[in-house]
N, CA, C and O atoms as CSV, one atom per row, in Angstrom:
chain,resi,resn,atom,element,x,y,z
A,1,MET,N,N,0.819,-1.085,0.051
A,1,MET,CA,C,-0.075,0.040,-0.010
A,1,MET,C,C,0.896,1.189,-0.043
A,1,MET,O,O,2.002,1.110,0.492
A,2,LEU,N,N,0.430,2.351,-0.736
A,2,LEU,CA,C,1.057,3.504,-0.679
A,2,LEU,C,C,1.226,4.346,0.623
A,2,LEU,O,O,0.266,4.453,1.386
A,3,PRO,N,N,2.223,4.847,0.854
A,3,PRO,CA,C,2.200,5.525,2.216
A,3,PRO,C,C,1.532,6.985,1.890
A,3,PRO,O,O,1.841,7.775,0.999
A,4,PHE,N,N,0.576,7.085,2.838
A,4,PHE,CA,C,-0.110,8.169,2.887
A,4,PHE,C,C,0.109,9.207,4.065
A,4,PHE,O,O,0.507,8.655,5.091
A,5,LYS,N,N,-0.034,10.400,4.151
A,5,LYS,CA,C,0.317,11.161,5.025
A,5,LYS,C,C,-0.946,11.084,6.040
A,5,LYS,O,O,-2.045,10.861,5.532
A,6,LYS,N,N,-0.856,11.257,7.453
A,6,LYS,CA,C,-1.957,11.146,8.240
A,6,LYS,C,C,-2.779,12.554,8.041
A,6,LYS,O,O,-2.267,13.658,7.849
A,7,ARG,N,N,-3.764,12.338,8.107
A,7,ARG,CA,C,-4.818,13.470,7.759
A,7,ARG,C,C,-5.892,13.551,9.034
A,7,ARG,O,O,-6.414,12.585,9.590
A,8,ASP,N,N,-6.061,14.818,9.317
A,8,ASP,CA,C,-7.145,15.111,10.240
A,8,ASP,C,C,-8.533,14.863,9.686
A,8,ASP,O,O,-8.667,14.569,8.498
A,9,GLU,N,N,-9.666,14.981,10.575
A,9,GLU,CA,C,-10.873,14.819,10.023
A,9,GLU,C,C,-11.213,15.803,8.985
A,9,GLU,O,O,-11.771,15.435,7.951
A,10,MET,N,N,-10.936,16.931,9.180
A,10,MET,CA,C,-11.386,17.968,8.137
A,10,MET,C,C,-10.701,17.334,7.005
A,10,MET,O,O,-11.507,16.950,6.157
A,11,GLU,N,N,-9.363,17.079,6.693
A,11,GLU,CA,C,-8.782,16.832,5.534
A,11,GLU,C,C,-9.295,15.466,4.928
A,11,GLU,O,O,-9.164,15.187,3.736
A,12,GLN,N,N,-9.888,14.646,5.857
A,12,GLN,CA,C,-10.326,13.206,5.339
A,12,GLN,C,C,-11.942,13.619,4.864
A,12,GLN,O,O,-12.392,13.025,3.885
A,13,GLU,N,N,-12.621,14.421,5.414
A,13,GLU,CA,C,-13.867,14.709,4.977
A,13,GLU,C,C,-13.846,15.754,3.434
A,13,GLU,O,O,-14.746,15.773,2.596
A,14,ILE,N,N,-12.750,16.437,3.398
A,14,ILE,CA,C,-12.619,17.093,2.003
A,14,ILE,C,C,-12.141,16.244,1.106
A,14,ILE,O,O,-12.716,16.321,0.020
A,15,HIS,N,N,-11.223,15.398,1.183
A,15,HIS,CA,C,-10.848,14.416,0.215
A,15,HIS,C,C,-11.956,13.517,-0.034
A,15,HIS,O,O,-12.191,13.283,-1.220
A,16,LYS,N,N,-12.732,12.931,0.899
A,16,LYS,CA,C,-13.891,12.145,0.514
A,16,LYS,C,C,-14.800,12.866,-0.193
A,16,LYS,O,O,-15.062,12.322,-1.266
A,17,LYS,N,N,-15.429,13.969,0.016
A,17,LYS,CA,C,-16.074,14.662,-0.588
A,17,LYS,C,C,-15.738,14.866,-2.367
A,17,LYS,O,O,-16.516,14.671,-3.301
A,18,SER,N,N,-14.361,15.303,-2.401
A,18,SER,CA,C,-13.763,15.346,-3.500
A,18,SER,C,C,-13.590,14.151,-4.544
A,18,SER,O,O,-13.543,14.238,-5.771
A,19,VAL,N,N,-13.527,13.295,-3.939
A,19,VAL,CA,C,-13.482,11.688,-4.545
A,19,VAL,C,C,-14.857,11.531,-4.849
A,19,VAL,O,O,-15.084,11.104,-5.981
A,20,LEU,N,N,-15.868,11.778,-4.095
A,20,LEU,CA,C,-17.296,11.418,-4.618
A,20,LEU,C,C,-17.663,12.322,-5.629
A,20,LEU,O,O,-18.323,11.871,-6.565
A,21,ILE,N,N,-17.325,13.661,-5.616
A,21,ILE,CA,C,-17.747,14.572,-6.665
A,21,ILE,C,C,-16.936,14.138,-8.174
A,21,ILE,O,O,-17.447,14.253,-9.288
A,22,SER,N,N,-15.825,13.720,-7.941
A,22,SER,CA,C,-15.192,13.290,-9.139
A,22,SER,C,C,-15.704,11.857,-10.095
A,22,SER,O,O,-15.669,11.560,-11.289
A,23,HIS,N,N,-16.168,11.216,-8.866
A,23,HIS,CA,C,-16.645,9.772,-9.299
A,23,HIS,C,C,-18.050,10.116,-9.960
A,23,HIS,O,O,-18.419,9.427,-10.910
A,24,SER,N,N,-18.822,11.124,-9.510
A,24,SER,CA,C,-19.980,11.515,-9.977
A,24,SER,C,C,-19.848,12.185,-11.304
A,24,SER,O,O,-20.623,11.944,-12.229
A,25,PHE,N,N,-18.934,12.964,-11.380
A,25,PHE,CA,C,-18.654,13.573,-12.720
A,25,PHE,C,C,-18.218,12.625,-13.664
A,25,PHE,O,O,-18.717,12.678,-14.788
A,26,THR,N,N,-17.346,11.736,-13.398
A,26,THR,CA,C,-16.816,10.605,-14.322
A,26,THR,C,C,-18.078,9.896,-14.961
A,26,THR,O,O,-18.225,9.900,-16.183
A,27,SER,N,N,-19.119,9.197,-13.991
A,27,SER,CA,C,-20.003,8.558,-14.255
A,27,SER,C,C,-21.128,9.298,-15.151
A,27,SER,O,O,-21.748,8.706,-16.036
A,28,VAL,N,N,-21.331,10.721,-14.807
A,28,VAL,CA,C,-22.269,11.342,-15.716
A,28,VAL,C,C,-21.655,11.687,-17.015
A,28,VAL,O,O,-22.368,11.818,-18.010
A,29,ALA,N,N,-20.244,11.858,-17.068
A,29,ALA,CA,C,-19.491,12.085,-18.488
A,29,ALA,C,C,-19.725,10.880,-19.405
A,29,ALA,O,O,-19.975,10.986,-20.606
A,30,LEU,N,N,-19.616,9.662,-18.699
A,30,LEU,CA,C,-19.431,8.509,-19.477
A,30,LEU,C,C,-21.151,8.186,-19.887
A,30,LEU,O,O,-21.313,7.693,-21.003
A,31,VAL,N,N,-22.265,8.410,-19.145
A,31,VAL,CA,C,-23.534,8.125,-19.516
A,31,VAL,C,C,-23.657,9.223,-20.688
A,31,VAL,O,O,-24.146,8.769,-21.722
A,32,VAL,N,N,-23.340,10.445,-20.713
A,32,VAL,CA,C,-23.790,11.451,-21.702
A,32,VAL,C,C,-22.978,10.890,-23.018
A,32,VAL,O,O,-23.484,10.898,-24.140
A,33,TRP,N,N,-21.692,10.415,-22.747
A,33,TRP,CA,C,-20.846,9.881,-24.051
A,33,TRP,C,C,-21.884,8.821,-24.753
A,33,TRP,O,O,-22.384,8.862,-25.877
A,34,ILE,N,N,-22.036,7.836,-23.678
A,34,ILE,CA,C,-23.137,6.866,-24.463
A,34,ILE,C,C,-24.348,7.461,-25.084
A,34,ILE,O,O,-24.765,6.975,-26.135
A,35,ILE,N,N,-24.896,8.379,-24.581
A,35,ILE,CA,C,-26.253,8.677,-25.183
A,35,ILE,C,C,-25.885,9.602,-26.487
A,35,ILE,O,O,-26.652,9.568,-27.450
A,36,VAL,N,N,-24.994,10.230,-26.512
A,36,VAL,CA,C,-24.544,10.957,-27.834
A,36,VAL,C,C,-24.135,9.963,-28.933
A,36,VAL,O,O,-24.465,10.213,-30.093
A,37,ASP,N,N,-23.359,8.723,-28.611
A,37,ASP,CA,C,-23.057,8.039,-29.388
A,37,ASP,C,C,-24.243,7.209,-29.857
A,37,ASP,O,O,-24.202,6.721,-30.986
A,38,LEU,N,N,-25.260,7.023,-29.095
A,38,LEU,CA,C,-26.592,6.225,-29.481
A,38,LEU,C,C,-27.309,7.238,-30.387
A,38,LEU,O,O,-27.844,6.810,-31.410
A,39,ILE,N,N,-27.359,8.481,-30.108
A,39,ILE,CA,C,-28.113,9.386,-30.777
A,39,ILE,C,C,-27.424,9.262,-32.410
A,39,ILE,O,O,-28.092,8.991,-33.407
A,40,CYS,N,N,-26.137,9.495,-32.399
A,40,CYS,CA,C,-25.490,9.673,-33.572
A,40,CYS,C,C,-24.996,8.323,-34.259
A,40,CYS,O,O,-24.136,8.218,-35.133
A,41,GLN,N,N,-25.722,7.345,-33.675
A,41,GLN,CA,C,-25.499,5.855,-34.327
A,41,GLN,C,C,-24.244,5.511,-34.423
A,41,GLN,O,O,-23.894,4.964,-35.469
A,42,LYS,N,N,-23.330,5.728,-33.436
A,42,LYS,CA,C,-22.220,5.215,-33.418
A,42,LYS,C,C,-21.930,3.970,-32.382
A,42,LYS,O,O,-22.877,3.607,-31.685
A,43,SER,N,N,-20.997,3.475,-32.284
A,43,SER,CA,C,-20.937,2.308,-31.488
A,43,SER,C,C,-20.512,2.999,-29.872
A,43,SER,O,O,-19.512,3.703,-29.734
A,44,ALA,N,N,-21.153,2.768,-29.087
A,44,ALA,CA,C,-20.979,3.170,-27.659
A,44,ALA,C,C,-20.176,2.290,-26.649
A,44,ALA,O,O,-20.152,2.502,-25.437
A,45,VAL,N,N,-19.508,1.257,-27.303
A,45,VAL,CA,C,-18.948,0.186,-26.494
A,45,VAL,C,C,-17.852,0.618,-25.447
A,45,VAL,O,O,-17.936,0.172,-24.303
A,46,LEU,N,N,-16.948,1.368,-25.755
A,46,LEU,CA,C,-15.942,1.687,-25.024
A,46,LEU,C,C,-16.436,2.663,-23.863
A,46,LEU,O,O,-16.061,2.322,-22.741
A,47,PRO,N,N,-17.159,3.741,-23.933
A,47,PRO,CA,C,-17.700,4.329,-22.737
A,47,PRO,C,C,-18.536,3.325,-21.928
A,47,PRO,O,O,-18.463,3.444,-20.705
A,48,LEU,N,N,-19.367,2.296,-22.453
A,48,LEU,CA,C,-20.307,1.373,-21.628
A,48,LEU,C,C,-19.156,0.629,-20.928
A,48,LEU,O,O,-19.174,0.710,-19.699
A,49,TYR,N,N,-18.054,-0.154,-21.542
A,49,TYR,CA,C,-17.125,-0.714,-20.968
A,49,TYR,C,C,-16.489,-0.188,-19.637
A,49,TYR,O,O,-16.328,-0.845,-18.608
A,50,LEU,N,N,-16.161,1.111,-19.853
A,50,LEU,CA,C,-15.673,2.117,-18.860
A,50,LEU,C,C,-16.520,2.216,-17.700
A,50,LEU,O,O,-16.078,2.123,-16.555
A,51,LEU,N,N,-17.744,2.405,-17.987
A,51,LEU,CA,C,-18.731,2.642,-17.142
A,51,LEU,C,C,-18.944,1.313,-16.161
A,51,LEU,O,O,-18.771,1.336,-14.943
A,52,ILE,N,N,-19.214,0.548,-16.669
A,52,ILE,CA,C,-19.437,-1.013,-15.850
A,52,ILE,C,C,-17.955,-1.364,-15.464
A,52,ILE,O,O,-18.037,-2.088,-14.471
A,53,ALA,N,N,-17.004,-1.230,-15.707
A,53,ALA,CA,C,-15.745,-1.433,-15.203
A,53,ALA,C,C,-15.691,-0.468,-13.974
A,53,ALA,O,O,-15.200,-0.965,-12.961
A,54,GLN,N,N,-16.089,0.748,-13.899
A,54,GLN,CA,C,-15.983,1.665,-12.924
A,54,GLN,C,C,-17.048,1.165,-11.679
A,54,GLN,O,O,-16.718,1.055,-10.498
A,55,LEU,N,N,-18.068,0.959,-12.101
A,55,LEU,CA,C,-19.135,0.425,-10.974
A,55,LEU,C,C,-18.581,-1.017,-10.277
A,55,LEU,O,O,-18.688,-1.240,-9.071
A,56,ILE,N,N,-18.065,-1.813,-11.098
A,56,ILE,CA,C,-17.675,-2.927,-10.476
A,56,ILE,C,C,-16.547,-2.846,-9.581
A,56,ILE,O,O,-16.535,-3.558,-8.577
A,57,ILE,N,N,-15.423,-1.911,-9.882
A,57,ILE,CA,C,-14.555,-1.527,-8.937
A,57,ILE,C,C,-14.870,-1.144,-7.800
A,57,ILE,O,O,-14.436,-1.553,-6.723
A,58,GLN,N,N,-15.903,-0.067,-8.078
A,58,GLN,CA,C,-16.263,0.657,-6.881
A,58,GLN,C,C,-16.946,-0.578,-5.882
A,58,GLN,O,O,-16.521,-0.766,-4.743
A,59,LYS,N,N,-18.011,-1.347,-6.453
A,59,LYS,CA,C,-18.493,-2.097,-5.429
A,59,LYS,C,C,-17.526,-3.226,-4.783
A,59,LYS,O,O,-17.659,-3.770,-3.687
A,60,LEU,N,N,-16.512,-3.434,-5.760
A,60,LEU,CA,C,-15.594,-4.451,-5.223
A,60,LEU,C,C,-14.743,-3.837,-4.174
A,60,LEU,O,O,-14.503,-4.516,-3.176
A,61,SER,N,N,-14.331,-2.822,-4.256
A,61,SER,CA,C,-13.575,-2.093,-3.201
A,61,SER,C,C,-14.305,-1.851,-1.937
A,61,SER,O,O,-13.835,-2.010,-0.811
A,62,ALA,N,N,-15.503,-1.451,-2.232
A,62,ALA,CA,C,-16.321,-1.693,-0.872
A,62,ALA,C,C,-16.563,-2.999,-0.159
A,62,ALA,O,O,-16.697,-3.186,1.051
A,63,LEU,N,N,-16.592,-3.908,-1.200
A,63,LEU,CA,C,-16.640,-5.370,-0.346
A,63,LEU,C,C,-15.406,-5.703,0.506
A,63,LEU,O,O,-15.366,-6.355,1.549
A,64,ILE,N,N,-14.297,-5.043,-0.248
A,64,ILE,CA,C,-12.947,-5.357,0.428
A,64,ILE,C,C,-12.759,-4.587,1.702
A,64,ILE,O,O,-12.207,-5.099,2.676
A,65,PHE,N,N,-13.295,-3.152,1.698
A,65,PHE,CA,C,-13.109,-2.559,2.991
A,65,PHE,C,C,-14.141,-3.052,3.887
A,65,PHE,O,O,-13.820,-2.958,5.072
A,66,ARG,N,N,-15.194,-3.509,3.683
A,66,ARG,CA,C,-16.254,-4.290,4.606
A,66,ARG,C,C,-15.702,-5.465,5.258
A,66,ARG,O,O,-15.730,-5.706,6.464
A,67,HIS,N,N,-15.141,-6.248,4.227
A,67,HIS,CA,C,-14.446,-7.450,4.851
A,67,HIS,C,C,-13.216,-7.068,5.881
A,67,HIS,O,O,-12.865,-7.746,6.846
A,68,SER,N,N,-12.746,-6.036,5.518
A,68,SER,CA,C,-11.371,-5.682,6.458
A,68,SER,C,C,-11.745,-5.419,7.802
A,68,SER,O,O,-11.042,-5.713,8.769
A,69,VAL,N,N,-13.118,-4.733,7.875
A,69,VAL,CA,C,-13.788,-4.270,9.155
A,69,VAL,C,C,-14.508,-5.340,9.936
A,69,VAL,O,O,-14.958,-5.153,11.066
A,70,ASP,N,N,-14.586,-6.437,9.288
A,70,ASP,CA,C,-15.280,-7.673,9.926
A,70,ASP,C,C,-16.870,-7.225,9.888
A,70,ASP,O,O,-17.674,-7.679,10.702
A,71,ASP,N,N,-17.185,-6.417,9.001
A,71,ASP,CA,C,-18.878,-6.372,8.550
A,71,ASP,C,C,-19.154,-7.452,7.830
A,71,ASP,O,O,-18.536,-7.725,6.801
A,72,GLU,N,N,-20.213,-8.240,8.361
A,72,GLU,CA,C,-20.726,-9.419,7.693
A,72,GLU,C,C,-21.473,-9.228,6.617
A,72,GLU,O,O,-21.653,-10.187,5.867
A,73,ARG,N,N,-22.067,-7.938,6.313
A,73,ARG,CA,C,-22.773,-7.778,4.896
A,73,ARG,C,C,-21.913,-8.003,3.918
A,73,ARG,O,O,-22.469,-8.056,2.820
A,74,TRP,N,N,-20.588,-8.179,3.895
A,74,TRP,CA,C,-19.480,-8.415,2.586
A,74,TRP,C,C,-20.288,-9.404,2.014
A,74,TRP,O,O,-20.483,-9.260,0.807
A,75,LYS,N,N,-20.773,-10.301,2.513
A,75,LYS,CA,C,-21.025,-11.785,2.008
A,75,LYS,C,C,-22.099,-11.713,0.962
A,75,LYS,O,O,-21.979,-12.177,-0.172
A,76,LYS,N,N,-23.174,-11.089,1.435
A,76,LYS,CA,C,-24.788,-10.834,0.733
A,76,LYS,C,C,-24.059,-9.777,-0.313
A,76,LYS,O,O,-24.529,-9.815,-1.450
A,77,GLY,N,N,-23.026,-8.880,-0.104
A,77,GLY,CA,C,-22.894,-7.873,-1.224
A,77,GLY,C,C,-22.004,-8.729,-2.446
A,77,GLY,O,O,-22.228,-8.567,-3.645
A,78,LEU,N,N,-21.111,-9.526,-1.980
A,78,LEU,CA,C,-20.225,-10.416,-2.950
A,78,LEU,C,C,-21.279,-11.256,-3.730
A,78,LEU,O,O,-21.130,-11.328,-4.949
A,79,LEU,N,N,-22.126,-11.774,-3.264
A,79,LEU,CA,C,-23.041,-12.607,-3.839
A,79,LEU,C,C,-23.710,-11.818,-4.925
A,79,LEU,O,O,-23.711,-12.293,-6.060
A,80,LEU,N,N,-24.318,-10.580,-4.674
A,80,LEU,CA,C,-25.053,-9.812,-5.686
A,80,LEU,C,C,-24.089,-9.171,-6.583
A,80,LEU,O,O,-24.498,-8.811,-7.687
A,81,LEU,N,N,-22.760,-8.962,-6.234
A,81,LEU,CA,C,-21.800,-8.496,-7.362
A,81,LEU,C,C,-21.448,-9.711,-8.211
A,81,LEU,O,O,-21.316,-9.436,-9.403
A,82,ILE,N,N,-21.274,-10.922,-7.900
A,82,ILE,CA,C,-21.111,-11.950,-8.743
A,82,ILE,C,C,-22.214,-12.104,-9.828
A,82,ILE,O,O,-22.024,-12.103,-11.045
A,83,ILE,N,N,-23.497,-12.248,-9.127
A,83,ILE,CA,C,-24.591,-12.149,-9.965
A,83,ILE,C,C,-24.739,-11.197,-11.041
A,83,ILE,O,O,-25.009,-11.459,-12.213
A,84,SER,N,N,-24.561,-10.204,-10.586
A,84,SER,CA,C,-24.480,-8.849,-11.399
A,84,SER,C,C,-23.413,-8.982,-12.455
A,84,SER,O,O,-23.711,-8.533,-13.561
A,85,ILE,N,N,-22.213,-9.527,-12.303
A,85,ILE,CA,C,-21.037,-9.523,-13.174
A,85,ILE,C,C,-21.596,-10.612,-14.251
A,85,ILE,O,O,-21.492,-10.339,-15.446
A,86,ILE,N,N,-22.074,-11.608,-13.921
A,86,ILE,CA,C,-22.570,-12.707,-14.551
A,86,ILE,C,C,-23.559,-12.281,-15.657
A,86,ILE,O,O,-23.459,-12.534,-16.858
A,87,LEU,N,N,-24.596,-11.542,-14.989
A,87,LEU,CA,C,-25.683,-10.990,-15.963
A,87,LEU,C,C,-25.062,-10.057,-16.890
A,87,LEU,O,O,-25.415,-10.086,-18.069
A,88,ILE,N,N,-24.157,-9.212,-16.486
A,88,ILE,CA,C,-23.534,-8.016,-17.310
A,88,ILE,C,C,-22.843,-8.900,-18.423
A,88,ILE,O,O,-23.169,-8.575,-19.564
A,89,LEU,N,N,-22.011,-9.885,-18.326
A,89,LEU,CA,C,-21.183,-10.504,-19.218
A,89,LEU,C,C,-22.179,-11.225,-20.220
A,89,LEU,O,O,-21.998,-11.165,-21.436
A,90,PHE,N,N,-23.179,-11.869,-19.681
A,90,PHE,CA,C,-24.070,-12.411,-20.453
A,90,PHE,C,C,-24.723,-11.520,-21.605
A,90,PHE,O,O,-24.720,-11.856,-22.790
A,91,SER,N,N,-25.332,-10.236,-21.067
A,91,SER,CA,C,-26.120,-9.239,-21.795
A,91,SER,C,C,-24.997,-8.790,-22.921
A,91,SER,O,O,-25.336,-8.714,-24.102
A,92,LEU,N,N,-23.650,-8.497,-22.508
A,92,LEU,CA,C,-22.760,-8.050,-23.505
A,92,LEU,C,C,-22.436,-9.061,-24.624
A,92,LEU,O,O,-22.265,-8.725,-25.796
A,93,LEU,N,N,-22.368,-10.285,-24.182
A,93,LEU,CA,C,-22.171,-11.273,-25.103
A,93,LEU,C,C,-23.288,-11.411,-26.211
A,93,LEU,O,O,-22.992,-11.693,-27.372
A,94,ILE,N,N,-24.480,-11.214,-25.827
A,94,ILE,CA,C,-25.654,-11.574,-26.805
A,94,ILE,C,C,-26.092,-9.950,-27.308
A,94,ILE,O,O,-26.985,-9.844,-28.149
A,95,ALA,N,N,-25.548,-8.937,-26.857
A,95,ALA,CA,C,-25.739,-7.822,-27.518
A,95,ALA,C,C,-25.320,-7.631,-28.941
A,95,ALA,O,O,-24.210,-8.013,-29.310
A,96,PRO,N,N,-26.101,-7.098,-29.691
A,96,PRO,CA,C,-25.775,-6.937,-31.258
A,96,PRO,C,C,-24.963,-5.835,-31.536
A,96,PRO,O,O,-25.390,-4.894,-32.205
A,97,TRP,N,N,-23.621,-5.872,-30.997
A,97,TRP,CA,C,-22.730,-4.543,-31.272
A,97,TRP,C,C,-22.546,-4.849,-32.784
A,97,TRP,O,O,-22.650,-5.912,-33.395
A,98,GLN,N,N,-22.171,-3.305,-33.295
A,98,GLN,CA,C,-21.757,-3.438,-34.675
A,98,GLN,C,C,-20.296,-3.058,-34.716
A,98,GLN,O,O,-19.681,-3.082,-35.782
């Protein structure tokens, strides 16, 4: 793990809010990119893959952090994540991409 400097509560809160805002911006930008590509009848595969990967990584990291603090809800979350990934992969395999 990378060495991070110790932060006080105010710095942690500022960092948490800035990460949340950047994540929201990236998600909205990818959704807009997908919509514009669909309207222009272009292939929206790349932004769709990026959005899906971003969401999977977010959920997976939350599960890892829950497991590290002995929160038992990580087991149910892992099951839901695995089912979601299987459904996403199945839908991407049968989708008629051009």
